[in-house]
C-alpha positions in Angstrom: 38.0 -66.8 13.9 37.9 -69.8 11.2 40.0 -72.0 9.0 38.9 -73.5 6.3 40.6 -75.2 3.7 39.1 -77.2 0.2 39.4 -77.2 -3.4 38.2 -75.8 -6.5 36.8 -78.9 -9.1 34.8 -77.4 -11.8 31.9 -75.0 -10.9 32.4 -77.1 -7.0 33.5 -76.1 -4.1 35.0 -78.5 -2.0 35.5 -78.2 1.9 37.8 -80.4 3.0 38.4 -78.5 6.4 36.8 -76.3 8.2 37.3 -75.1 12.0 35.6 -72.4 13.6 35.4 -71.3 17.0 32.5 -72.4 19.1 32.1 -68.9 20.6 31.5 -67.8 16.6 29.3 -70.4 16.1 25.7 -69.3 15.4 26.7 -65.7 15.3 26.5 -66.0 11.6 30.2 -65.9 10.7 29.2 -69.2 9.3 26.9 -67.8 6.8 29.3 -65.3 6.6 32.1 -67.7 5.9 30.3 -69.0 2.7 28.9 -66.2 1.4 32.5 -65.0 0.9 33.0 -68.2 -0.7 30.1 -68.2 -2.8 31.2 -64.1 -3.8 34.9 -64.7 -4.7 34.5 -68.1 -6.4 31.2 -68.3 -7.6 30.8 -72.0 -7.6 27.3 -73.7 -8.2 27.3 -75.8 -5.2 29.6 -76.1 -2.2 30.3 -79.8 -1.3 30.5 -80.8 3.0 31.8 -83.7 4.5 29.7 -83.8 7.8 31.4 -86.0 10.6 28.1 -87.0 12.8 29.2 -87.0 16.3 27.2 -86.3 19.9 28.4 -83.1 20.0 28.4 -80.8 16.8 24.5 -80.4 16.4 24.6 -76.7 16.0 26.6 -77.5 12.9 24.4 -80.5 11.8 21.2 -77.9 11.9 23.4 -75.4 10.0 24.2 -77.9 7.1 20.9 -79.0 7.2 19.2 -75.7 6.5 21.9 -75.2 3.6 20.6 -79.0 1.9 17.4 -79.6 3.3 18.6 -83.1 4.5 20.0 -84.4 7.7 23.8 -84.2 7.3 25.6 -88.0 7.3 28.5 -87.7 4.9 28.8 -85.8 2.1 26.6 -82.9 1.5 26.4 -80.8 -0.7 24.6 -77.0 -0.5 23.8 -75.1 -3.7 24.0 -71.2 -4.3 20.3 -71.0 -5.1 19.3 -72.6 -1.5 21.9 -70.8 0.8 20.6 -67.4 -0.8 17.4 -68.4 0.0 18.2 -69.2 3.6 21.4 -66.1 4.5 19.9 -64.1 6.8 20.7 -60.6 6.3 24.3 -60.0 7.6 26.1 -57.1 9.4 29.5 -58.4 9.1 32.8 -57.3 7.8 35.1 -58.7 5.6 39.0 -58.0 5.4 41.4 -59.6 3.1 44.8 -58.2 3.1 44.2 -55.4 4.6 41.6 -54.0 2.3 37.6 -54.3 4.0 34.9 -55.5 2.0 31.1 -55.8 3.8 30.1 -59.7 3.7 
């Protein structure tokens, strides 16, 4: 459903690549993915580099909800803002055959 690549530097996670099925997007999968990153790595912020295109309006709306600003290039999403905007999640995250609630 989703593939993400990035790196950790100090208290930030830098998301270099994030590919997700358009059928999964807007079903809170995007929130579940970020919730798992915040849970697992405990960063204070996530850095996302958003390329604005005519086809990624839903992504731009999602990033705006996390950052409070229209995305244009590098965007910062704080843990506090994510926690305040994240809806209730009903997903189950499976890692290495071990199920964990998101």
